[in-house]
N, CA, C and O atoms as a GROMACS GRO file, in nm:
protein
  556
    1MET      N    1  10.504   9.726   5.913
    1MET     CA    2  10.383   9.787   5.860
    1MET      C    3  10.270   9.766   5.961
    1MET      O    4  10.258   9.659   6.021
    2SER      N    5  10.188   9.868   5.978
    2SER     CA    6  10.079   9.856   6.075
    2SER      C    7   9.959   9.785   6.013
    2SER      O    8   9.942   9.780   5.891
    3PRO      N    9   9.875   9.729   6.102
    3PRO     CA   10   9.755   9.663   6.051
    3PRO      C   11   9.663   9.765   5.984
    3PRO      O   12   9.680   9.886   5.998
    4GLU      N   13   9.566   9.712   5.912
    4GLU     CA   14   9.473   9.799   5.839
    4GLU      C   15   9.408   9.898   5.934
    4GLU      O   16   9.357   9.862   6.040
    5LYS      N   17   9.410  10.026   5.893
    5LYS     CA   18   9.351  10.134   5.972
    5LYS      C   19   9.205  10.150   5.935
    5LYS      O   20   9.171  10.140   5.817
    6PRO      N   21   9.118  10.174   6.034
    6PRO     CA   22   8.981  10.207   5.996
    6PRO      C   23   8.983  10.342   5.924
    6PRO      O   24   9.045  10.438   5.970
    7LEU      N   25   8.915  10.349   5.813
    7LEU     CA   26   8.915  10.469   5.732
    7LEU      C   27   8.777  10.533   5.740
    7LEU      O   28   8.677  10.472   5.702
    8THR      N   29   8.772  10.655   5.790
    8THR     CA   30   8.645  10.726   5.804
    8THR      C   31   8.635  10.830   5.693
    8THR      O   32   8.710  10.927   5.690
    9LEU      N   33   8.542  10.808   5.602
    9LEU     CA   34   8.521  10.901   5.491
    9LEU      C   35   8.375  10.944   5.492
    9LEU      O   36   8.285  10.863   5.513
   10GLN      N   37   8.352  11.072   5.468
   10GLN     CA   38   8.217  11.126   5.460
   10GLN      C   39   8.192  11.169   5.315
   10GLN      O   40   8.249  11.267   5.268
   11LEU      N   41   8.107  11.096   5.246
   11LEU     CA   42   8.078  11.128   5.106
   11LEU      C   43   7.949  11.208   5.097
   11LEU      O   44   7.852  11.181   5.168
   12ASP      N   45   7.950  11.306   5.008
   12ASP     CA   46   7.831  11.386   4.982
   12ASP      C   47   7.791  11.362   4.836
   12ASP      O   48   7.853  11.416   4.744
   13PHE      N   49   7.688  11.281   4.818
   13PHE     CA   50   7.648  11.242   4.683
   13PHE      C   51   7.577  11.355   4.608
   13PHE      O   52   7.551  11.343   4.488
   14ARG      N   53   7.546  11.464   4.677
   14ARG     CA   54   7.477  11.577   4.612
   14ARG      C   55   7.569  11.696   4.587
   14ARG      O   56   7.525  11.797   4.532
   15SER      N   57   7.695  11.686   4.626
   15SER     CA   58   7.784  11.802   4.620
   15SER      C   59   7.822  11.842   4.478
   15SER      O   60   7.861  11.956   4.454
   16GLY      N   61   7.812  11.749   4.384
   16GLY     CA   62   7.857  11.780   4.249
   16GLY      C   63   8.005  11.749   4.232
   16GLY      O   64   8.056  11.747   4.119
   17LEU      N   65   8.076  11.724   4.343
   17LEU     CA   66   8.217  11.688   4.336
   17LEU      C   67   8.223  11.536   4.320
   17LEU      O   68   8.167  11.462   4.401
   18PRO      N   69   8.290  11.488   4.215
   18PRO     CA   70   8.293  11.343   4.192
   18PRO      C   71   8.339  11.266   4.317
   18PRO      O   72   8.425  11.312   4.392
   19ILE      N   73   8.280  11.150   4.337
   19ILE     CA   74   8.308  11.069   4.455
   19ILE      C   75   8.456  11.033   4.462
   19ILE      O   76   8.514  11.036   4.571
   20TYR      N   77   8.518  10.999   4.348
   20TYR     CA   78   8.660  10.961   4.352
   20TYR      C   79   8.747  11.079   4.399
   20TYR      O   80   8.848  11.058   4.465
   21ILE      N   81   8.706  11.201   4.366
   21ILE     CA   82   8.780  11.320   4.412
   21ILE      C   83   8.758  11.337   4.562
   21ILE      O   84   8.852  11.370   4.635
   22GLN      N   85   8.636  11.315   4.610
   22GLN     CA   86   8.610  11.325   4.754
   22GLN      C   87   8.694  11.224   4.832
   22GLN      O   88   8.751  11.258   4.936
   23ILE      N   89   8.702  11.102   4.781
   23ILE     CA   90   8.782  10.999   4.847
   23ILE      C   91   8.929  11.040   4.848
   23ILE      O   92   8.995  11.034   4.952
   24THR      N   93   8.980  11.082   4.733
   24THR     CA   94   9.119  11.124   4.720
   24THR      C   95   9.151  11.238   4.817
   24THR      O   96   9.250  11.232   4.890
   25ASN      N   97   9.066  11.341   4.818
   25ASN     CA   98   9.089  11.458   4.905
   25ASN      C   99   9.090  11.419   5.052
   25ASN      O  100   9.175  11.465   5.128
   26GLN      N  101   8.994  11.336   5.091
   26GLN     CA  102   8.983  11.301   5.233
   26GLN      C  103   9.100  11.215   5.280
   26GLN      O  104   9.149  11.233   5.391
   27ILE      N  105   9.145  11.122   5.197
   27ILE     CA  106   9.261  11.041   5.236
   27ILE      C  107   9.384  11.131   5.244
   27ILE      O  108   9.463  11.122   5.338
   28GLU      N  109   9.401  11.217   5.144
   28GLU     CA  110   9.516  11.310   5.147
   28GLU      C  111   9.512  11.397   5.272
   28GLU      O  112   9.614  11.416   5.338
   29ASN      N  113   9.394  11.451   5.306
   29ASN     CA  114   9.381  11.536   5.423
   29ASN      C  115   9.413  11.460   5.552
   29ASN      O  116   9.472  11.515   5.645
   30GLN      N  117   9.375  11.333   5.557
   30GLN     CA  118   9.405  11.252   5.676
   30GLN      C  119   9.555  11.223   5.687
   30GLN      O  120   9.608  11.211   5.797
   31VAL      N  121   9.622  11.212   5.572
   31VAL     CA  122   9.767  11.193   5.574
   31VAL      C  123   9.835  11.323   5.620
   31VAL      O  124   9.920  11.321   5.708
   32VAL      N  125   9.796  11.434   5.558
   32VAL     CA  126   9.856  11.564   5.593
   32VAL      C  127   9.828  11.598   5.739
   32VAL      O  128   9.913  11.654   5.808
   33GLY      N  129   9.707  11.566   5.786
   33GLY     CA  130   9.669  11.597   5.923
   33GLY      C  131   9.724  11.500   6.027
   33GLY      O  132   9.706  11.522   6.146
   34GLY      N  133   9.791  11.394   5.983
   34GLY     CA  134   9.854  11.301   6.076
   34GLY      C  135   9.766  11.186   6.122
   34GLY      O  136   9.812  11.101   6.198
   35LYS      N  137   9.640  11.182   6.079
   35LYS     CA  138   9.553  11.071   6.119
   35LYS      C  139   9.599  10.940   6.055
   35LYS      O  140   9.591  10.834   6.116
   36LEU      N  141   9.647  10.949   5.932
   36LEU     CA  142   9.707  10.835   5.864
   36LEU      C  143   9.858  10.862   5.853
   36LEU      O  144   9.900  10.970   5.814
   37GLN      N  145   9.936  10.762   5.889
   37GLN     CA  146  10.082  10.775   5.891
   37GLN      C  147  10.146  10.688   5.784
   37GLN      O  148  10.087  10.587   5.744
   38PRO      N  149  10.265  10.724   5.736
   38PRO     CA  150  10.336  10.634   5.646
   38PRO      C  151  10.346  10.495   5.708
   38PRO      O  152  10.380  10.480   5.825
   39GLY      N  153  10.315  10.394   5.627
   39GLY     CA  154  10.316  10.255   5.673
   39GLY      C  155  10.179  10.203   5.710
   39GLY      O  156  10.160  10.082   5.718
   40ASP      N  157  10.081  10.292   5.733
   40ASP     CA  158   9.946  10.248   5.766
   40ASP      C  159   9.884  10.179   5.644
   40ASP      O  160   9.900  10.224   5.531
   41GLN      N  161   9.813  10.069   5.671
   41GLN     CA  162   9.748   9.995   5.563
   41GLN      C  163   9.605  10.043   5.546
   41GLN      O  164   9.533  10.064   5.644
   42LEU      N  165   9.565  10.061   5.420
   42LEU     CA  166   9.428  10.101   5.386
   42LEU      C  167   9.346   9.978   5.349
   42LEU      O  168   9.402   9.873   5.317
   43PRO      N  169   9.213   9.991   5.352
   43PRO     CA  170   9.129   9.880   5.307
   43PRO      C  171   9.152   9.851   5.159
   43PRO      O  172   9.199   9.938   5.085
   44THR      N  173   9.120   9.730   5.118
   44THR     CA  174   9.128   9.698   4.975
   44THR      C  175   9.026   9.782   4.900
   44THR      O  176   8.933   9.837   4.959
   45VAL      N  177   9.045   9.792   4.770
   45VAL     CA  178   8.950   9.866   4.686
   45VAL      C  179   8.810   9.808   4.702
   45VAL      O  180   8.714   9.882   4.720
   46ARG      N  181   8.800   9.676   4.697
   46ARG     CA  182   8.668   9.612   4.708
   46ARG      C  183   8.605   9.636   4.845
   46ARG      O  184   8.485   9.664   4.853
   47ALA      N  185   8.684   9.626   4.951
   47ALA     CA  186   8.630   9.646   5.086
   47ALA      C  187   8.583   9.790   5.104
   47ALA      O  188   8.475   9.814   5.159
   48LEU      N  189   8.662   9.886   5.058
   48LEU     CA  190   8.623  10.026   5.074
   48LEU      C  191   8.500  10.058   4.989
   48LEU      O  192   8.410  10.128   5.034
   49ALA      N  193   8.496  10.006   4.867
   49ALA     CA  194   8.380  10.027   4.780
   49ALA      C  195   8.254   9.971   4.846
   49ALA      O  196   8.148  10.033   4.842
   50SER      N  197   8.266   9.856   4.906
   50SER     CA  198   8.153   9.794   4.975
   50SER      C  199   8.110   9.877   5.096
   50SER      O  200   7.991   9.901   5.116
   51ASP      N  201   8.207   9.920   5.177
   51ASP     CA  202   8.177  10.002   5.296
   51ASP      C  203   8.108  10.133   5.258
   51ASP      O  204   8.014  10.176   5.325
   52LEU      N  205   8.156  10.194   5.150
   52LEU     CA  206   8.102  10.325   5.109
   52LEU      C  207   7.978  10.311   5.021
   52LEU      O  208   7.909  10.409   4.992
   53ARG      N  209   7.951  10.188   4.978
   53ARG     CA  210   7.840  10.160   4.887
   53ARG      C  211   7.854  10.238   4.756
   53ARG      O  212   7.760  10.300   4.706
   54VAL      N  213   7.976  10.232   4.701
   54VAL     CA  214   8.004  10.295   4.572
   54VAL      C  215   8.063  10.189   4.480
   54VAL      O  216   8.101  10.081   4.524
   55ASN      N  217   8.071  10.222   4.353
   55ASN     CA  218   8.125  10.131   4.253
   55ASN      C  219   8.274  10.106   4.279
   55ASN      O  220   8.348  10.197   4.317
   56PHE      N  221   8.314   9.983   4.258
   56PHE     CA  222   8.454   9.942   4.269
   56PHE      C  223   8.546  10.035   4.190
   56PHE      O  224   8.651  10.075   4.239
   57ASN      N  225   8.505  10.069   4.066
   57ASN     CA  226   8.589  10.152   3.980
   57ASN      C  227   8.610  10.293   4.036
   57ASN      O  228   8.713  10.356   4.009
   58THR      N  229   8.514  10.343   4.114
   58THR     CA  230   8.526  10.475   4.174
   58THR      C  231   8.642  10.475   4.275
   58THR      O  232   8.725  10.566   4.275
   59VAL      N  233   8.645  10.374   4.360
   59VAL     CA  234   8.753  10.364   4.459
   59VAL      C  235   8.886  10.335   4.388
   59VAL      O  236   8.989  10.390   4.426
   60ALA      N  237   8.883  10.249   4.287
   60ALA     CA  238   9.005  10.217   4.213
   60ALA      C  239   9.064  10.343   4.150
   60ALA      O  240   9.186  10.361   4.149
   61ARG      N  241   8.978  10.431   4.099
   61ARG     CA  242   9.026  10.556   4.038
   61ARG      C  243   9.089  10.646   4.144
   61ARG      O  244   9.194  10.707   4.120
   62ALA      N  245   9.027  10.656   4.261
   62ALA     CA  246   9.082  10.736   4.371
   62ALA      C  247   9.218  10.680   4.414
   62ALA      O  248   9.314  10.756   4.430
   63TYR      N  249   9.226  10.549   4.432
   63TYR     CA  250   9.352  10.486   4.472
   63TYR      C  251   9.459  10.508   4.364
   63TYR      O  252   9.576  10.531   4.396
   64ARG      N  253   9.419  10.501   4.237
   64ARG     CA  254   9.515  10.522   4.127
   64ARG      C  255   9.571  10.664   4.133
   64ARG      O  256   9.692  10.684   4.115
   65MET      N  257   9.484  10.763   4.158
   65MET     CA  258   9.532  10.902   4.168
   65MET      C  259   9.628  10.918   4.286
   65MET      O  260   9.732  10.983   4.274
   66LEU      N  261   9.593  10.857   4.400
   66LEU     CA  262   9.680  10.865   4.518
   66LEU      C  263   9.812  10.793   4.494
   66LEU      O  264   9.917  10.835   4.542
   67ASP      N  265   9.806  10.683   4.419
   67ASP     CA  266   9.928  10.608   4.386
   67ASP      C  267  10.017  10.690   4.293
   67ASP      O  268  10.138  10.696   4.311
   68GLU      N  269   9.957  10.754   4.192
   68GLU     CA  270  10.034  10.839   4.100
   68GLU      C  271  10.098  10.956   4.173
   68GLU      O  272  10.205  11.003   4.135
   69ALA      N  273  10.031  11.004   4.278
   69ALA     CA  274  10.084  11.115   4.358
   69ALA      C  275  10.184  11.065   4.463
   69ALA      O  276  10.240  11.145   4.538
   70ARG      N  277  10.207  10.933   4.467
   70ARG     CA  278  10.300  10.869   4.560
   70ARG      C  279  10.258  10.886   4.707
   70ARG      O  280  10.342  10.889   4.796
   71ILE      N  281  10.128  10.898   4.730
   71ILE     CA  282  10.076  10.906   4.866
   71ILE      C  283  10.051  10.765   4.919
   71ILE      O  284  10.066  10.738   5.039
   72ILE      N  285  10.011  10.674   4.829
   72ILE     CA  286   9.991  10.534   4.867
   72ILE      C  287  10.070  10.446   4.773
   72ILE      O  288  10.114  10.488   4.666
   73SER      N  289  10.087  10.321   4.815
   73SER     CA  290  10.150  10.221   4.732
   73SER      C  291  10.071  10.092   4.747
   73SER      O  292  10.048  10.045   4.859
   74THR      N  293  10.031  10.034   4.634
   74THR     CA  294   9.959   9.907   4.638
   74THR      C  295  10.057   9.798   4.598
   74THR      O  296  10.118   9.802   4.491
   75GLN      N  297  10.072   9.700   4.687
   75GLN     CA  298  10.163   9.588   4.664
   75GLN      C  299  10.079   9.464   4.644
   75GLN      O  300  10.010   9.418   4.736
   76GLN      N  301  10.084   9.409   4.523
   76GLN     CA  302  10.002   9.295   4.487
   76GLN      C  303  10.012   9.184   4.592
   76GLN      O  304  10.121   9.137   4.624
   77GLY      N  305   9.897   9.143   4.644
   77GLY     CA  306   9.892   9.036   4.741
   77GLY      C  307   9.925   9.077   4.884
   77GLY      O  308   9.910   8.996   4.976
   78ARG      N  309   9.968   9.200   4.903
   78ARG     CA  310  10.006   9.246   5.038
   78ARG      C  311   9.916   9.357   5.089
   78ARG      O  312   9.891   9.365   5.209
   79GLY      N  313   9.867   9.442   4.999
   79GLY     CA  314   9.778   9.549   5.043
   79GLY      C  315   9.821   9.687   4.994
   79GLY      O  316   9.916   9.702   4.917
   80THR      N  317   9.747   9.786   5.042
   80THR     CA  318   9.771   9.925   5.005
   80THR      C  319   9.814  10.001   5.130
   80THR      O  320   9.748   9.993   5.235
   81TYR      N  321   9.924  10.073   5.118
   81TYR     CA  322   9.984  10.141   5.233
   81TYR      C  323  10.008  10.289   5.204
   81TYR      O  324  10.032  10.329   5.090
   82ILE      N  325  10.002  10.369   5.310
   82ILE     CA  326  10.041  10.510   5.301
   82ILE      C  327  10.193  10.513   5.286
   82ILE      O  328  10.264  10.448   5.363
   83THR      N  329  10.243  10.588   5.189
   83THR     CA  330  10.387  10.591   5.167
   83THR      C  331  10.453  10.714   5.228
   83THR      O  332  10.558  10.702   5.292
   84GLU      N  333  10.393  10.831   5.211
   84GLU     CA  334  10.458  10.951   5.261
   84GLU      C  335  10.360  11.066   5.264
   84GLU      O  336  10.253  11.061   5.204
   85ILE      N  337  10.400  11.171   5.336
   85ILE     CA  338  10.322  11.294   5.332
   85ILE      C  339  10.355  11.362   5.200
   85ILE      O  340  10.473  11.382   5.169
   86PRO      N  341  10.253  11.396   5.121
   86PRO     CA  342  10.280  11.448   4.986
   86PRO      C  343  10.352  11.582   4.988
   86PRO      O  344  10.323  11.667   5.073
   87PRO      N  345  10.445  11.600   4.895
   87PRO     CA  346  10.512  11.729   4.884
   87PRO      C  347  10.415  11.835   4.834
   87PRO      O  348  10.311  11.801   4.776
   88PRO      N  349  10.447  11.963   4.854
   88PRO     CA  350  10.354  12.071   4.815
   88PRO      C  351  10.308  12.065   4.669
   88PRO      O  352  10.193  12.096   4.640
   89GLU      N  353  10.396  12.026   4.577
   89GLU     CA  354  10.356  12.025   4.435
   89GLU      C  355  10.252  11.917   4.408
   89GLU      O  356  10.166  11.935   4.321
   90VAL      N  357  10.257  11.807   4.482
   90VAL     CA  358  10.157  11.701   4.466
   90VAL      C  359  10.024  11.748   4.523
   90VAL      O  360   9.919  11.727   4.462
   91LYS      N  361  10.029  11.811   4.640
   91LYS     CA  362   9.907  11.865   4.699
   91LYS      C  363   9.843  11.966   4.605
   91LYS      O  364   9.721  11.967   4.589
   92GLU      N  365   9.924  12.049   4.542
   92GLU     CA  366   9.872  12.151   4.449
   92GLU      C  367   9.808  12.084   4.328
   92GLU      O  368   9.704  12.129   4.280
   93LYS      N  369   9.869  11.977   4.277
   93LYS     CA  370   9.814  11.904   4.163
   93LYS      C  371   9.677  11.847   4.198
   93LYS      O  372   9.583  11.857   4.120
   94LEU      N  373   9.665  11.786   4.316
   94LEU     CA  374   9.536  11.731   4.359
   94LEU      C  375   9.433  11.841   4.378
   94LEU      O  376   9.316  11.823   4.343
   95ARG      N  377   9.474  11.955   4.433
   95ARG     CA  378   9.381  12.069   4.449
   95ARG      C  379   9.331  12.115   4.313
   95ARG      O  380   9.212  12.141   4.296
   96ASN      N  381   9.422  12.126   4.216
   96ASN     CA  382   9.383  12.171   4.082
   96ASN      C  383   9.287  12.073   4.017
   96ASN      O  384   9.193  12.114   3.949
   97GLU      N  385   9.310  11.942   4.036
   97GLU     CA  386   9.220  11.842   3.980
   97GLU      C  387   9.080  11.855   4.042
   97GLU      O  388   8.980  11.836   3.973
   98THR      N  389   9.074  11.887   4.170
   98THR     CA  390   8.945  11.906   4.237
   98THR      C  391   8.874  12.027   4.179
   98THR      O  392   8.755  12.020   4.148
   99LEU      N  393   8.945  12.138   4.165
   99LEU     CA  394   8.885  12.260   4.110
   99LEU      C  395   8.839  12.237   3.966
   99LEU      O  396   8.732  12.283   3.926
  100GLU      N  397   8.920  12.166   3.890
  100GLU     CA  398   8.884  12.137   3.750
  100GLU      C  399   8.756  12.053   3.744
  100GLU      O  400   8.670  12.078   3.660
  101ALA      N  401   8.744  11.955   3.831
  101ALA     CA  402   8.624  11.870   3.834
  101ALA      C  403   8.500  11.952   3.869
  101ALA      O  404   8.394  11.934   3.810
  102LEU      N  405   8.514  12.042   3.966
  102LEU     CA  406   8.402  12.129   4.003
  102LEU      C  407   8.362  12.220   3.887
  102LEU      O  408   8.243  12.236   3.857
  103ALA      N  409   8.461  12.279   3.821
  103ALA     CA  410   8.433  12.369   3.709
  103ALA      C  411   8.365  12.294   3.595
  103ALA      O  412   8.268  12.343   3.537
  104ARG      N  413   8.416  12.174   3.562
  104ARG     CA  414   8.354  12.094   3.455
  104ARG      C  415   8.209  12.062   3.488
  104ARG      O  416   8.122  12.069   3.401
  105LYS      N  417   8.183  12.028   3.614
  105LYS     CA  418   8.047  11.994   3.657
  105LYS      C  419   7.955  12.116   3.640
  105LYS      O  420   7.847  12.105   3.583
  106TYR      N  421   7.999  12.231   3.691
  106TYR     CA  422   7.919  12.353   3.684
  106TYR      C  423   7.894  12.393   3.538
  106TYR      O  424   7.780  12.420   3.500
  107ILE      N  425   7.999  12.398   3.460
  107ILE     CA  426   7.986  12.442   3.320
  107ILE      C  427   7.899  12.343   3.242
  107ILE      O  428   7.814  12.383   3.162
  108GLY      N  429   7.920  12.214   3.265
  108GLY     CA  430   7.840  12.113   3.197
  108GLY      C  431   7.692  12.126   3.227
  108GLY      O  432   7.608  12.118   3.136
  109GLU      N  433   7.659  12.148   3.355
  109GLU     CA  434   7.519  12.166   3.394
  109GLU      C  435   7.461  12.292   3.331
  109GLU      O  436   7.348  12.291   3.281
  110ALA      N  437   7.537  12.401   3.335
  110ALA     CA  438   7.488  12.527   3.279
  110ALA      C  439   7.465  12.515   3.128
  110ALA      O  440   7.365  12.565   3.076
  111LEU      N  441   7.557  12.450   3.058
  111LEU     CA  442   7.541  12.431   2.913
  111LEU      C  443   7.422  12.340   2.884
  111LEU      O  444   7.348  12.362   2.788
  112ARG      N  445   7.405  12.237   2.967
  112ARG     CA  446   7.291  12.146   2.949
  112ARG      C  447   7.159  12.222   2.964
  112ARG      O  448   7.059  12.187   2.901
  113MET      N  449   7.160  12.325   3.048
  113MET     CA  450   7.040  12.407   3.069
  113MET      C  451   7.031  12.521   2.966
  113MET      O  452   6.948  12.610   2.977
  114GLU      N  453   7.121  12.514   2.866
  114GLU     CA  454   7.122  12.604   2.750
  114GLU      C  455   7.159  12.747   2.783
  114GLU      O  456   7.113  12.840   2.716
  115PHE      N  457   7.242  12.767   2.886
  115PHE     CA  458   7.302  12.899   2.907
  115PHE      C  459   7.418  12.910   2.810
  115PHE      O  460   7.487  12.812   2.782
  116SER      N  461   7.440  13.031   2.760
  116SER     CA  462   7.551  13.050   2.666
  116SER      C  463   7.683  13.060   2.744
  116SER      O  464   7.684  13.084   2.864
  117LYS      N  465   7.792  13.039   2.672
  117LYS     CA  466   7.924  13.050   2.734
  117LYS      C  467   7.946  13.189   2.792
  117LYS      O  468   8.006  13.203   2.898
  118SER      N  469   7.898  13.292   2.723
  118SER     CA  470   7.916  13.428   2.774
  118SER      C  471   7.833  13.451   2.901
  118SER      O  472   7.877  13.522   2.991
  119GLU      N  473   7.713  13.392   2.908
  119GLU     CA  474   7.631  13.404   3.030
  119GLU      C  475   7.701  13.335   3.148
  119GLU      O  476   7.702  13.386   3.260
  120ILE      N  477   7.759  13.219   3.121
  120ILE     CA  478   7.828  13.144   3.226
  120ILE      C  479   7.949  13.224   3.275
  120ILE      O  480   7.970  13.239   3.395
  121LYS      N  481   8.026  13.275   3.181
  121LYS     CA  482   8.146  13.353   3.216
  121LYS      C  483   8.108  13.476   3.297
  121LYS      O  484   8.175  13.509   3.395
  122GLN      N  485   8.003  13.546   3.256
  122GLN     CA  486   7.958  13.666   3.327
  122GLN      C  487   7.912  13.632   3.469
  122GLN      O  488   7.942  13.705   3.563
  123MET      N  489   7.839  13.522   3.484
  123MET     CA  490   7.791  13.482   3.616
  123MET      C  491   7.907  13.450   3.709
  123MET      O  492   7.905  13.489   3.826
  124ILE      N  493   8.007  13.379   3.659
  124ILE     CA  494   8.124  13.349   3.742
  124ILE      C  495   8.192  13.478   3.785
  124ILE      O  496   8.228  13.494   3.902
  125SER      N  497   8.210  13.568   3.692
  125SER     CA  498   8.272  13.697   3.723
  125SER      C  499   8.191  13.774   3.827
  125SER      O  500   8.247  13.828   3.923
  126ASP      N  501   8.058  13.779   3.808
  126ASP     CA  502   7.970  13.849   3.903
  126ASP      C  503   7.978  13.786   4.042
  126ASP      O  504   7.986  13.858   4.142
  127GLN      N  505   7.976  13.655   4.048
  127GLN     CA  506   7.978  13.586   4.177
  127GLN      C  507   8.111  13.604   4.249
  127GLN      O  508   8.115  13.613   4.372
  128LEU      N  509   8.221  13.609   4.174
  128LEU     CA  510   8.351  13.635   4.236
  128LEU      C  511   8.355  13.776   4.295
  128LEU      O  512   8.412  13.798   4.402
  129LYS      N  513   8.293  13.871   4.226
  129LYS     CA  514   8.286  14.009   4.279
  129LYS      C  515   8.202  14.014   4.406
  129LYS      O  516   8.241  14.077   4.504
  130VAL      N  517   8.087  13.947   4.405
  130VAL     CA  518   8.000  13.944   4.523
  130VAL      C  519   8.075  13.879   4.640
  130VAL      O  520   8.070  13.929   4.752
  131TRP      N  521   8.144  13.769   4.613
  131TRP     CA  522   8.218  13.699   4.718
  131TRP      C  523   8.328  13.790   4.774
  131TRP      O  524   8.346  13.798   4.896
  132LYS      N  525   8.400  13.858   4.685
  132LYS     CA  526   8.509  13.947   4.729
  132LYS      C  527   8.453  14.060   4.816
  132LYS      O  528   8.509  14.093   4.920
  133GLU      N  529   8.341  14.119   4.772
  133GLU     CA  530   8.281  14.229   4.847
  133GLU      C  531   8.233  14.182   4.985
  133GLU      O  532   8.248  14.254   5.084
  134SER      N  533   8.176  14.062   4.992
  134SER     CA  534   8.128  14.010   5.120
  134SER      C  535   8.247  13.984   5.214
  134SER      O  536   8.236  14.006   5.334
  135LYS      N  537   8.359  13.936   5.159
  135LYS     CA  538   8.478  13.913   5.242
  135LYS      C  539   8.536  14.044   5.293
  135LYS      O  540   8.580  14.054   5.408
  136GLU      N  541   8.535  14.146   5.206
  136GLU     CA  542   8.589  14.277   5.247
  136GLU      C  543   8.502  14.340   5.355
  136GLU      O  544   8.554  14.407   5.444
  137SER      N  545   8.371  14.321   5.348
  137SER     CA  546   8.281  14.380   5.448
  137SER      C  547   8.292  14.308   5.583
  137SER      O  548   8.257  14.365   5.687
  138GLU      N  549   8.342  14.184   5.582
  138GLU     CA  550   8.362  14.110   5.707
  138GLU      C  551   8.483  14.161   5.784
  138GLU      O  552   8.490  14.146   5.906
  139GLU      N  553   8.579  14.221   5.712
  139GLU     CA  554   8.705  14.264   5.776
  139GLU      C  555   8.690  14.394   5.850
  139GLU      O  556   8.787  14.443   5.909
   0.00000   0.00000   0.00000
């Protein structure tokens, strides 16, 4: 097993994407991109939380998701290690969790601002049309 790898994560506290999802996505991307290899050791939950200046539970939740996806393995008293490059179905599950978190954040904010469900649905539909039209005009 290799010694602990320095982990470079860029968190955006204003993005609306939960921090644990940002951590999960970035570690997964580093594994898929080859920056982190199977056998590489990650920082402890406490060390990473301290480095990122986030709550311990936030990092623990990210590590738990990565462990459930079999991307990392935490061995009591030994550390946390990259286990494997995730199979496509695991990557898809993590992508869906990210999209779901974004949707919940957007819908929650819109409802808090007293927009109706039909207004929210219409806006999403309108914005998808605008996005599609802008992509078509680029081609």
